[in-house]
C-alpha angles and dihedrals in degrees: 000000000000120000090228095257109060129033125206087239133004129184120194125192097329119187134183135172132181104204107302093346116097105212096175131013123191095326119176131179142151133209125208122217109266093014128127110215117193114217110206134178144120122269109293093024093122101256096125093046090051095052092044089055089048091050096045099248093114132032121225123234091220142357138061139269124207129190115196088341095309120120108237141176127210108204092166136016087253088060090053092047087050087063092050098260114139127183129203111196124207096244095079099255096212133119107236097205094054125080126250096264093047088054095049090054095038110153091000103068118168109245129192134187127051134153106057091351124086107242114246136184110263096226094170094053091045092050092050093051091044092053092050090050092052090048094048092051092040092237109170103223117136098220139003086221091065115111114245094229086069093058130093121254089257093050091048091052089047090057090050090047094046093054093063098065092046089069105011104095093174118010136022116193114201115194113199092322095180102033095111098038137096126240097272095045092046090056091051092051090045089056089048091055090052092052090050090050090049087061089068098253118141112240134198109201116197111191143143087211099096099181086056091050092047089049097050108031137082095203135008127219115200120204124194125180092344096311136102107246100169148008111195137184104239095221091055100048139058142199093274095056092044090050089053091053093047092051094041095245089123133035126199114211113224104217106221091358095242119151089241096068115122114191126210120211108295093001123152 
């Protein structure tokens, strides 16, 4: 967890509008090292816009981002990755015709050669590292040479999720990681998320599956209509209270309004 001074990621008073539509209004949050933060909200609450800002795909109109206490800007997704922030989107971001190892290194292939030699992709080194990653995370795929199009939906998602901690040094953002999966495959990916968290990475988990968020997270932040309406300690809340926050039936008052507030059930 945080040493009390610097957080793995801190968001202060972020705002974003698209024309006349306000997607985010004065949203603040903080993420401790080794913490799983659940991000909950109905469709249109601002979750997607927030994670796109954190991953460098969208630029905020106002506010500040800090990584380990340092003020940063992410003009591109590559810039966010440079600070160790990796995002796994819900649409299974894998290339079916490539094998497992090639997907794990997609866009960051290991190249050798140079000088008088023509650079080439070091497939052997990539396969060795990929195999070690699958073993470390206990992912049951027979061979890293296997083409992703031959894998089940759960295995494909496991490949996408496993790629994030290979390069994410600080934060892994998971956007609906089990939305398209069955019960058995959801359980396997849920176990994988636990193992990633056990490695000490901070995780933001976006999901409509509230029982899963309650099971995996330390805290839960609720967005509604582009605003933060609650930050709850997971062990002191339940589905009923979260639902009331999502629908506007309950409001959590935020004390001094700082992004560091953590709110117990019924807190004010």
